[in-house]
mmCIF file of the N, C-alpha and C atoms, coordinates in Angstrom:
data_MODEL
# 
_entry.id   MODEL 
# 
loop_
_atom_site.group_PDB 
_atom_site.id 
_atom_site.type_symbol 
_atom_site.label_atom_id 
_atom_site.label_alt_id 
_atom_site.label_comp_id 
_atom_site.label_asym_id 
_atom_site.label_entity_id 
_atom_site.label_seq_id 
_atom_site.pdbx_PDB_ins_code 
_atom_site.Cartn_x 
_atom_site.Cartn_y 
_atom_site.Cartn_z 
_atom_site.occupancy 
_atom_site.B_iso_or_equiv 
_atom_site.pdbx_formal_charge 
_atom_site.auth_seq_id 
_atom_site.auth_comp_id 
_atom_site.auth_asym_id 
_atom_site.auth_atom_id 
_atom_site.pdbx_PDB_model_num 
ATOM 1   N N  . MET A 1 1  ? 137.176 -59.252 -1.487  1.00 0.00 ? 1  MET A N  1 
ATOM 2   C CA . MET A 1 1  ? 138.568 -59.005 -1.777  1.00 0.00 ? 1  MET A CA 1 
ATOM 3   C C  . MET A 1 1  ? 138.726 -57.555 -2.239  1.00 0.00 ? 1  MET A C  1 
ATOM 4   N N  . ARG A 1 2  ? 139.736 -56.921 -1.732  1.00 0.00 ? 2  ARG A N  1 
ATOM 5   C CA . ARG A 1 2  ? 140.050 -55.543 -2.131  1.00 0.00 ? 2  ARG A CA 1 
ATOM 6   C C  . ARG A 1 2  ? 141.093 -55.548 -3.242  1.00 0.00 ? 2  ARG A C  1 
ATOM 7   N N  . HIS A 1 3  ? 141.208 -54.412 -3.889  1.00 0.00 ? 3  HIS A N  1 
ATOM 8   C CA . HIS A 1 3  ? 142.202 -54.281 -4.957  1.00 0.00 ? 3  HIS A CA 1 
ATOM 9   C C  . HIS A 1 3  ? 143.615 -54.563 -4.434  1.00 0.00 ? 3  HIS A C  1 
ATOM 10  N N  . THR A 1 4  ? 143.905 -54.096 -3.227  1.00 0.00 ? 4  THR A N  1 
ATOM 11  C CA . THR A 1 4  ? 145.250 -54.312 -2.675  1.00 0.00 ? 4  THR A CA 1 
ATOM 12  C C  . THR A 1 4  ? 145.543 -55.799 -2.487  1.00 0.00 ? 4  THR A C  1 
ATOM 13  N N  . GLU A 1 5  ? 144.545 -56.551 -2.058  1.00 0.00 ? 5  GLU A N  1 
ATOM 14  C CA . GLU A 1 5  ? 144.737 -57.993 -1.893  1.00 0.00 ? 5  GLU A CA 1 
ATOM 15  C C  . GLU A 1 5  ? 144.915 -58.663 -3.253  1.00 0.00 ? 5  GLU A C  1 
ATOM 16  N N  . PHE A 1 6  ? 144.145 -58.239 -4.239  1.00 0.00 ? 6  PHE A N  1 
ATOM 17  C CA . PHE A 1 6  ? 144.292 -58.789 -5.582  1.00 0.00 ? 6  PHE A CA 1 
ATOM 18  C C  . PHE A 1 6  ? 145.725 -58.617 -6.074  1.00 0.00 ? 6  PHE A C  1 
ATOM 19  N N  . TRP A 1 7  ? 146.236 -57.384 -5.971  1.00 0.00 ? 7  TRP A N  1 
ATOM 20  C CA . TRP A 1 7  ? 147.593 -57.112 -6.470  1.00 0.00 ? 7  TRP A CA 1 
ATOM 21  C C  . TRP A 1 7  ? 148.652 -57.854 -5.655  1.00 0.00 ? 7  TRP A C  1 
ATOM 22  N N  . ALA A 1 8  ? 148.433 -57.999 -4.360  1.00 0.00 ? 8  ALA A N  1 
ATOM 23  C CA . ALA A 1 8  ? 149.377 -58.750 -3.522  1.00 0.00 ? 8  ALA A CA 1 
ATOM 24  C C  . ALA A 1 8  ? 149.409 -60.222 -3.927  1.00 0.00 ? 8  ALA A C  1 
ATOM 25  N N  . ARG A 1 9  ? 148.243 -60.791 -4.201  1.00 0.00 ? 9  ARG A N  1 
ATOM 26  C CA . ARG A 1 9  ? 148.179 -62.195 -4.627  1.00 0.00 ? 9  ARG A CA 1 
ATOM 27  C C  . ARG A 1 9  ? 148.862 -62.388 -5.984  1.00 0.00 ? 9  ARG A C  1 
ATOM 28  N N  . LEU A 1 10 ? 148.603 -61.460 -6.898  1.00 0.00 ? 10 LEU A N  1 
ATOM 29  C CA . LEU A 1 10 ? 149.208 -61.575 -8.222  1.00 0.00 ? 10 LEU A CA 1 
ATOM 30  C C  . LEU A 1 10 ? 150.728 -61.445 -8.129  1.00 0.00 ? 10 LEU A C  1 
ATOM 31  N N  . GLU A 1 11 ? 151.179 -60.529 -7.305  1.00 0.00 ? 11 GLU A N  1 
ATOM 32  C CA . GLU A 1 11 ? 152.621 -60.362 -7.105  1.00 0.00 ? 11 GLU A CA 1 
ATOM 33  C C  . GLU A 1 11 ? 153.241 -61.616 -6.499  1.00 0.00 ? 11 GLU A C  1 
ATOM 34  N N  . LYS A 1 12 ? 152.541 -62.227 -5.571  1.00 0.00 ? 12 LYS A N  1 
ATOM 35  C CA . LYS A 1 12 ? 153.036 -63.458 -4.941  1.00 0.00 ? 12 LYS A CA 1 
ATOM 36  C C  . LYS A 1 12 ? 153.225 -64.557 -5.986  1.00 0.00 ? 12 LYS A C  1 
ATOM 37  N N  . GLN A 1 13 ? 152.321 -64.642 -6.940  1.00 0.00 ? 13 GLN A N  1 
ATOM 38  C CA . GLN A 1 13 ? 152.377 -65.695 -7.950  1.00 0.00 ? 13 GLN A CA 1 
ATOM 39  C C  . GLN A 1 13 ? 153.380 -65.419 -9.064  1.00 0.00 ? 13 GLN A C  1 
ATOM 40  N N  . LEU A 1 14 ? 153.492 -64.159 -9.478  1.00 0.00 ? 14 LEU A N  1 
ATOM 41  C CA . LEU A 1 14 ? 154.287 -63.846 -10.660 1.00 0.00 ? 14 LEU A CA 1 
ATOM 42  C C  . LEU A 1 14 ? 155.548 -63.031 -10.395 1.00 0.00 ? 14 LEU A C  1 
ATOM 43  N N  . GLY A 1 15 ? 155.675 -62.514 -9.198  1.00 0.00 ? 15 GLY A N  1 
ATOM 44  C CA . GLY A 1 15 ? 156.823 -61.669 -8.891  1.00 0.00 ? 15 GLY A CA 1 
ATOM 45  C C  . GLY A 1 15 ? 156.498 -60.202 -9.088  1.00 0.00 ? 15 GLY A C  1 
ATOM 46  N N  . ARG A 1 16 ? 157.255 -59.375 -8.414  1.00 0.00 ? 16 ARG A N  1 
ATOM 47  C CA . ARG A 1 16 ? 156.996 -57.936 -8.396  1.00 0.00 ? 16 ARG A CA 1 
ATOM 48  C C  . ARG A 1 16 ? 157.029 -57.305 -9.788  1.00 0.00 ? 16 ARG A C  1 
ATOM 49  N N  . GLY A 1 17 ? 158.047 -57.565 -10.546 1.00 0.00 ? 17 GLY A N  1 
ATOM 50  C CA . GLY A 1 17 ? 158.181 -56.912 -11.845 1.00 0.00 ? 17 GLY A CA 1 
ATOM 51  C C  . GLY A 1 17 ? 157.229 -57.446 -12.901 1.00 0.00 ? 17 GLY A C  1 
ATOM 52  N N  . TYR A 1 18 ? 157.019 -58.759 -12.910 1.00 0.00 ? 18 TYR A N  1 
ATOM 53  C CA . TYR A 1 18 ? 156.247 -59.364 -13.981 1.00 0.00 ? 18 TYR A CA 1 
ATOM 54  C C  . TYR A 1 18 ? 154.741 -59.244 -13.794 1.00 0.00 ? 18 TYR A C  1 
ATOM 55  N N  . CYS A 1 19 ? 154.262 -59.155 -12.564 1.00 0.00 ? 19 CYS A N  1 
ATOM 56  C CA . CYS A 1 19 ? 152.809 -59.152 -12.343 1.00 0.00 ? 19 CYS A CA 1 
ATOM 57  C C  . CYS A 1 19 ? 152.129 -57.973 -13.036 1.00 0.00 ? 19 CYS A C  1 
ATOM 58  N N  . GLU A 1 20 ? 152.758 -56.815 -13.042 1.00 0.00 ? 20 GLU A N  1 
ATOM 59  C CA . GLU A 1 20 ? 152.174 -55.633 -13.698 1.00 0.00 ? 20 GLU A CA 1 
ATOM 60  C C  . GLU A 1 20 ? 152.117 -55.839 -15.217 1.00 0.00 ? 20 GLU A C  1 
ATOM 61  N N  . VAL A 1 21 ? 153.177 -56.371 -15.773 1.00 0.00 ? 21 VAL A N  1 
ATOM 62  C CA . VAL A 1 21 ? 153.230 -56.626 -17.213 1.00 0.00 ? 21 VAL A CA 1 
ATOM 63  C C  . VAL A 1 21 ? 152.155 -57.638 -17.600 1.00 0.00 ? 21 VAL A C  1 
ATOM 64  N N  . TRP A 1 22 ? 152.090 -58.712 -16.853 1.00 0.00 ? 22 TRP A N  1 
ATOM 65  C CA . TRP A 1 22 ? 151.105 -59.757 -17.132 1.00 0.00 ? 22 TRP A CA 1 
ATOM 66  C C  . TRP A 1 22 ? 149.688 -59.200 -17.056 1.00 0.00 ? 22 TRP A C  1 
ATOM 67  N N  . ALA A 1 23 ? 149.394 -58.421 -16.030 1.00 0.00 ? 23 ALA A N  1 
ATOM 68  C CA . ALA A 1 23 ? 148.049 -57.846 -15.852 1.00 0.00 ? 23 ALA A CA 1 
ATOM 69  C C  . ALA A 1 23 ? 147.684 -56.902 -16.992 1.00 0.00 ? 23 ALA A C  1 
ATOM 70  N N  . ASP A 1 24 ? 148.681 -56.301 -17.610 1.00 0.00 ? 24 ASP A N  1 
ATOM 71  C CA . ASP A 1 24 ? 148.433 -55.364 -18.714 1.00 0.00 ? 24 ASP A CA 1 
ATOM 72  C C  . ASP A 1 24 ? 148.375 -56.042 -20.077 1.00 0.00 ? 24 ASP A C  1 
ATOM 73  N N  . GLN A 1 25 ? 148.906 -57.258 -20.198 1.00 0.00 ? 25 GLN A N  1 
ATOM 74  C CA . GLN A 1 25 ? 149.037 -57.855 -21.527 1.00 0.00 ? 25 GLN A CA 1 
ATOM 75  C C  . GLN A 1 25 ? 148.304 -59.170 -21.752 1.00 0.00 ? 25 GLN A C  1 
ATOM 76  N N  . PHE A 1 26 ? 148.039 -59.926 -20.698 1.00 0.00 ? 26 PHE A N  1 
ATOM 77  C CA . PHE A 1 26 ? 147.424 -61.241 -20.868 1.00 0.00 ? 26 PHE A CA 1 
ATOM 78  C C  . PHE A 1 26 ? 145.908 -61.106 -20.952 1.00 0.00 ? 26 PHE A C  1 
ATOM 79  N N  . VAL A 1 27 ? 145.351 -61.410 -22.108 1.00 0.00 ? 27 VAL A N  1 
ATOM 80  C CA . VAL A 1 27 ? 143.913 -61.283 -22.350 1.00 0.00 ? 27 VAL A CA 1 
ATOM 81  C C  . VAL A 1 27 ? 143.219 -62.596 -22.001 1.00 0.00 ? 27 VAL A C  1 
ATOM 82  N N  . MET A 1 28 ? 142.105 -62.500 -21.282 1.00 0.00 ? 28 MET A N  1 
ATOM 83  C CA . MET A 1 28 ? 141.366 -63.686 -20.862 1.00 0.00 ? 28 MET A CA 1 
ATOM 84  C C  . MET A 1 28 ? 139.928 -63.638 -21.369 1.00 0.00 ? 28 MET A C  1 
ATOM 85  N N  . SER A 1 29 ? 139.490 -64.725 -21.981 1.00 0.00 ? 29 SER A N  1 
ATOM 86  C CA . SER A 1 29 ? 138.117 -64.788 -22.483 1.00 0.00 ? 29 SER A CA 1 
ATOM 87  C C  . SER A 1 29 ? 137.115 -64.714 -21.338 1.00 0.00 ? 29 SER A C  1 
ATOM 88  N N  . GLU A 1 30 ? 137.490 -65.225 -20.167 1.00 0.00 ? 30 GLU A N  1 
ATOM 89  C CA . GLU A 1 30 ? 136.602 -65.190 -18.994 1.00 0.00 ? 30 GLU A CA 1 
ATOM 90  C C  . GLU A 1 30 ? 136.291 -63.754 -18.560 1.00 0.00 ? 30 GLU A C  1 
ATOM 91  N N  . LEU A 1 31 ? 137.128 -62.833 -18.989 1.00 0.00 ? 31 LEU A N  1 
ATOM 92  C CA . LEU A 1 31 ? 136.940 -61.421 -18.639 1.00 0.00 ? 31 LEU A CA 1 
ATOM 93  C C  . LEU A 1 31 ? 136.407 -60.626 -19.833 1.00 0.00 ? 31 LEU A C  1 
ATOM 94  N N  . GLY A 1 32 ? 135.787 -61.329 -20.767 1.00 0.00 ? 32 GLY A N  1 
ATOM 95  C CA . GLY A 1 32 ? 135.233 -60.653 -21.929 1.00 0.00 ? 32 GLY A CA 1 
ATOM 96  C C  . GLY A 1 32 ? 136.284 -60.171 -22.907 1.00 0.00 ? 32 GLY A C  1 
ATOM 97  N N  . GLY A 1 33 ? 137.394 -60.899 -22.986 1.00 0.00 ? 33 GLY A N  1 
ATOM 98  C CA . GLY A 1 33 ? 138.460 -60.517 -23.897 1.00 0.00 ? 33 GLY A CA 1 
ATOM 99  C C  . GLY A 1 33 ? 139.268 -59.332 -23.402 1.00 0.00 ? 33 GLY A C  1 
ATOM 100 N N  . ARG A 1 34 ? 139.332 -59.185 -22.088 1.00 0.00 ? 34 ARG A N  1 
ATOM 101 C CA . ARG A 1 34 ? 140.096 -58.086 -21.480 1.00 0.00 ? 34 ARG A CA 1 
ATOM 102 C C  . ARG A 1 34 ? 141.264 -58.640 -20.678 1.00 0.00 ? 34 ARG A C  1 
ATOM 103 N N  . THR A 1 35 ? 142.177 -57.742 -20.374 1.00 0.00 ? 35 THR A N  1 
ATOM 104 C CA . THR A 1 35 ? 143.252 -58.072 -19.444 1.00 0.00 ? 35 THR A CA 1 
ATOM 105 C C  . THR A 1 35 ? 142.719 -57.888 -18.029 1.00 0.00 ? 35 THR A C  1 
ATOM 106 N N  . ALA A 1 36 ? 143.485 -58.329 -17.052 1.00 0.00 ? 36 ALA A N  1 
ATOM 107 C CA . ALA A 1 36 ? 143.071 -58.151 -15.661 1.00 0.00 ? 36 ALA A CA 1 
ATOM 108 C C  . ALA A 1 36 ? 142.893 -56.677 -15.327 1.00 0.00 ? 36 ALA A C  1 
ATOM 109 N N  . ARG A 1 37 ? 143.832 -55.854 -15.754 1.00 0.00 ? 37 ARG A N  1 
ATOM 110 C CA . ARG A 1 37 ? 143.735 -54.424 -15.445 1.00 0.00 ? 37 ARG A CA 1 
ATOM 111 C C  . ARG A 1 37 ? 142.526 -53.787 -16.138 1.00 0.00 ? 37 ARG A C  1 
ATOM 112 N N  . GLU A 1 38 ? 142.298 -54.152 -17.392 1.00 0.00 ? 38 GLU A N  1 
ATOM 113 C CA . GLU A 1 38 ? 141.138 -53.612 -18.108 1.00 0.00 ? 38 GLU A CA 1 
ATOM 114 C C  . GLU A 1 38 ? 139.834 -54.016 -17.430 1.00 0.00 ? 38 GLU A C  1 
ATOM 115 N N  . ALA A 1 39 ? 139.773 -55.260 -16.978 1.00 0.00 ? 39 ALA A N  1 
ATOM 116 C CA . ALA A 1 39 ? 138.575 -55.738 -16.296 1.00 0.00 ? 39 ALA A CA 1 
ATOM 117 C C  . ALA A 1 39 ? 138.343 -54.973 -14.994 1.00 0.00 ? 39 ALA A C  1 
ATOM 118 N N  . LEU A 1 40 ? 139.396 -54.765 -14.230 1.00 0.00 ? 40 LEU A N  1 
ATOM 119 C CA . LEU A 1 40 ? 139.265 -53.991 -12.987 1.00 0.00 ? 40 LEU A CA 1 
ATOM 120 C C  . LEU A 1 40 ? 138.838 -52.553 -13.294 1.00 0.00 ? 40 LEU A C  1 
ATOM 121 N N  . ASP A 1 41 ? 139.457 -51.963 -14.302 1.00 0.00 ? 41 ASP A N  1 
ATOM 122 C CA . ASP A 1 41 ? 139.115 -50.585 -14.683 1.00 0.00 ? 41 ASP A CA 1 
ATOM 123 C C  . ASP A 1 41 ? 137.686 -50.473 -15.190 1.00 0.00 ? 41 ASP A C  1 
ATOM 124 N N  . ALA A 1 42 ? 137.156 -51.561 -15.758 1.00 0.00 ? 42 ALA A N  1 
ATOM 125 C CA . ALA A 1 42 ? 135.791 -51.566 -16.281 1.00 0.00 ? 42 ALA A CA 1 
ATOM 126 C C  . ALA A 1 42 ? 134.751 -51.794 -15.190 1.00 0.00 ? 42 ALA A C  1 
ATOM 127 N N  . GLY A 1 43 ? 135.218 -52.051 -13.965 1.00 0.00 ? 43 GLY A N  1 
ATOM 128 C CA . GLY A 1 43 ? 134.295 -52.192 -12.847 1.00 0.00 ? 43 GLY A CA 1 
ATOM 129 C C  . GLY A 1 43 ? 134.067 -53.602 -12.351 1.00 0.00 ? 43 GLY A C  1 
ATOM 130 N N  . MET A 1 44 ? 134.735 -54.574 -12.929 1.00 0.00 ? 44 MET A N  1 
ATOM 131 C CA . MET A 1 44 ? 134.620 -55.931 -12.387 1.00 0.00 ? 44 MET A CA 1 
ATOM 132 C C  . MET A 1 44 ? 135.266 -55.948 -11.007 1.00 0.00 ? 44 MET A C  1 
ATOM 133 N N  . THR A 1 45 ? 134.750 -56.783 -10.137 1.00 0.00 ? 45 THR A N  1 
ATOM 134 C CA . THR A 1 45 ? 135.304 -56.839 -8.789  1.00 0.00 ? 45 THR A CA 1 
ATOM 135 C C  . THR A 1 45 ? 136.639 -57.586 -8.810  1.00 0.00 ? 45 THR A C  1 
ATOM 136 N N  . PRO A 1 46 ? 137.517 -57.252 -7.885  1.00 0.00 ? 46 PRO A N  1 
ATOM 137 C CA . PRO A 1 46 ? 138.785 -57.988 -7.794  1.00 0.00 ? 46 PRO A CA 1 
ATOM 138 C C  . PRO A 1 46 ? 138.579 -59.491 -7.618  1.00 0.00 ? 46 PRO A C  1 
ATOM 139 N N  . LYS A 1 47 ? 137.531 -59.878 -6.913  1.00 0.00 ? 47 LYS A N  1 
ATOM 140 C CA . LYS A 1 47 ? 137.252 -61.300 -6.711  1.00 0.00 ? 47 LYS A CA 1 
ATOM 141 C C  . LYS A 1 47 ? 136.922 -61.985 -8.044  1.00 0.00 ? 47 LYS A C  1 
ATOM 142 N N  . GLU A 1 48 ? 136.113 -61.334 -8.882  1.00 0.00 ? 48 GLU A N  1 
ATOM 143 C CA . GLU A 1 48 ? 135.780 -61.886 -10.198 1.00 0.00 ? 48 GLU A CA 1 
ATOM 144 C C  . GLU A 1 48 ? 137.033 -62.030 -11.059 1.00 0.00 ? 48 GLU A C  1 
ATOM 145 N N  . VAL A 1 49 ? 137.849 -61.001 -11.034 1.00 0.00 ? 49 VAL A N  1 
ATOM 146 C CA . VAL A 1 49 ? 139.065 -61.010 -11.839 1.00 0.00 ? 49 VAL A CA 1 
ATOM 147 C C  . VAL A 1 49 ? 140.032 -62.059 -11.308 1.00 0.00 ? 49 VAL A C  1 
ATOM 148 N N  . TRP A 1 50 ? 140.135 -62.184 -9.987  1.00 0.00 ? 50 TRP A N  1 
ATOM 149 C CA . TRP A 1 50 ? 141.035 -63.181 -9.421  1.00 0.00 ? 50 TRP A CA 1 
ATOM 150 C C  . TRP A 1 50 ? 140.627 -64.589 -9.836  1.00 0.00 ? 50 TRP A C  1 
ATOM 151 N N  . ARG A 1 51 ? 139.332 -64.877 -9.887  1.00 0.00 ? 51 ARG A N  1 
ATOM 152 C CA . ARG A 1 51 ? 138.888 -66.199 -10.315 1.00 0.00 ? 51 ARG A CA 1 
ATOM 153 C C  . ARG A 1 51 ? 139.404 -66.518 -11.716 1.00 0.00 ? 51 ARG A C  1 
ATOM 154 N N  . ALA A 1 52 ? 139.351 -65.553 -12.610 1.00 0.00 ? 52 ALA A N  1 
ATOM 155 C CA . ALA A 1 52 ? 139.837 -65.746 -13.979 1.00 0.00 ? 52 ALA A CA 1 
ATOM 156 C C  . ALA A 1 52 ? 141.358 -65.913 -13.982 1.00 0.00 ? 52 ALA A C  1 
ATOM 157 N N  . VAL A 1 53 ? 142.055 -65.112 -13.192 1.00 0.00 ? 53 VAL A N  1 
ATOM 158 C CA . VAL A 1 53 ? 143.515 -65.213 -13.087 1.00 0.00 ? 53 VAL A CA 1 
ATOM 159 C C  . VAL A 1 53 ? 143.898 -66.575 -12.528 1.00 0.00 ? 53 VAL A C  1 
ATOM 160 N N  . TRP A 1 54 ? 143.216 -66.985 -11.486 1.00 0.00 ? 54 TRP A N  1 
ATOM 161 C CA . TRP A 1 54 ? 143.475 -68.277 -10.845 1.00 0.00 ? 54 TRP A CA 1 
ATOM 162 C C  . TRP A 1 54 ? 143.367 -69.411 -11.862 1.00 0.00 ? 54 TRP A C  1 
ATOM 163 N N  . ALA A 1 55 ? 142.321 -69.369 -12.680 1.00 0.00 ? 55 ALA A N  1 
ATOM 164 C CA . ALA A 1 55 ? 142.123 -70.407 -13.696 1.00 0.00 ? 55 ALA A CA 1 
ATOM 165 C C  . ALA A 1 55 ? 143.193 -70.315 -14.792 1.00 0.00 ? 55 ALA A C  1 
ATOM 166 N N  . ALA A 1 56 ? 143.496 -69.107 -15.236 1.00 0.00 ? 56 ALA A N  1 
ATOM 167 C CA . ALA A 1 56 ? 144.467 -68.916 -16.325 1.00 0.00 ? 56 ALA A CA 1 
ATOM 168 C C  . ALA A 1 56 ? 145.856 -69.387 -15.920 1.00 0.00 ? 56 ALA A C  1 
ATOM 169 N N  . LEU A 1 57 ? 146.220 -69.146 -14.679 1.00 0.00 ? 57 LEU A N  1 
ATOM 170 C CA . LEU A 1 57 ? 147.543 -69.535 -14.196 1.00 0.00 ? 57 LEU A CA 1 
ATOM 171 C C  . LEU A 1 57 ? 147.581 -70.977 -13.682 1.00 0.00 ? 57 LEU A C  1 
ATOM 172 N N  . GLU A 1 58 ? 146.400 -71.620 -13.673 1.00 0.00 ? 58 GLU A N  1 
ATOM 173 C CA . GLU A 1 58 ? 146.286 -72.996 -13.189 1.00 0.00 ? 58 GLU A CA 1 
ATOM 174 C C  . GLU A 1 58 ? 146.879 -73.140 -11.792 1.00 0.00 ? 58 GLU A C  1 
ATOM 175 N N  . LEU A 1 59 ? 146.446 -72.262 -10.915 1.00 0.00 ? 59 LEU A N  1 
ATOM 176 C CA . LEU A 1 59 ? 146.940 -72.256 -9.529  1.00 0.00 ? 59 LEU A CA 1 
ATOM 177 C C  . LEU A 1 59 ? 146.240 -73.340 -8.723  1.00 0.00 ? 59 LEU A C  1 
ATOM 178 N N  . PRO A 1 60 ? 146.860 -73.794 -7.644  1.00 0.00 ? 60 PRO A N  1 
ATOM 179 C CA . PRO A 1 60 ? 146.227 -74.803 -6.806  1.00 0.00 ? 60 PRO A CA 1 
ATOM 180 C C  . PRO A 1 60 ? 145.016 -74.242 -6.066  1.00 0.00 ? 60 PRO A C  1 
ATOM 181 N N  . ALA A 1 61 ? 144.160 -75.127 -5.640  1.00 0.00 ? 61 ALA A N  1 
ATOM 182 C CA . ALA A 1 61 ? 142.929 -74.728 -4.948  1.00 0.00 ? 61 ALA A CA 1 
ATOM 183 C C  . ALA A 1 61 ? 143.223 -73.895 -3.705  1.00 0.00 ? 61 ALA A C  1 
ATOM 184 N N  . THR A 1 62 ? 144.363 -74.091 -3.100  1.00 0.00 ? 62 THR A N  1 
ATOM 185 C CA . THR A 1 62 ? 144.712 -73.335 -1.892  1.00 0.00 ? 62 THR A CA 1 
ATOM 186 C C  . THR A 1 62 ? 144.878 -71.846 -2.178  1.00 0.00 ? 62 THR A C  1 
ATOM 187 N N  . GLU A 1 63 ? 145.076 -71.486 -3.446  1.00 0.00 ? 63 GLU A N  1 
ATOM 188 C CA . GLU A 1 63 ? 145.260 -70.074 -3.819  1.00 0.00 ? 63 GLU A CA 1 
ATOM 189 C C  . GLU A 1 63 ? 143.959 -69.432 -4.299  1.00 0.00 ? 63 GLU A C  1 
ATOM 190 N N  . LYS A 1 64 ? 142.878 -70.176 -4.271  1.00 0.00 ? 64 LYS A N  1 
ATOM 191 C CA . LYS A 1 64 ? 141.610 -69.675 -4.752  1.00 0.00 ? 64 LYS A CA 1 
ATOM 192 C C  . LYS A 1 64 ? 141.080 -68.649 -3.801  1.00 0.00 ? 64 LYS A C  1 
# 
């Protein structure tokens, strides 16, 4: 998964305006106590971060 796909998926789930805010503010223990953006900036792969986002948002398996 590329960064562009990650952001497109997040936007699809949360909407254009809110996805950026959520990625900057929602802290996840699965990401070592980081937000999605912090995790990506720290070098985690978009796929790793998406797995944590998927679980946090309780998305259906079809969105995995």
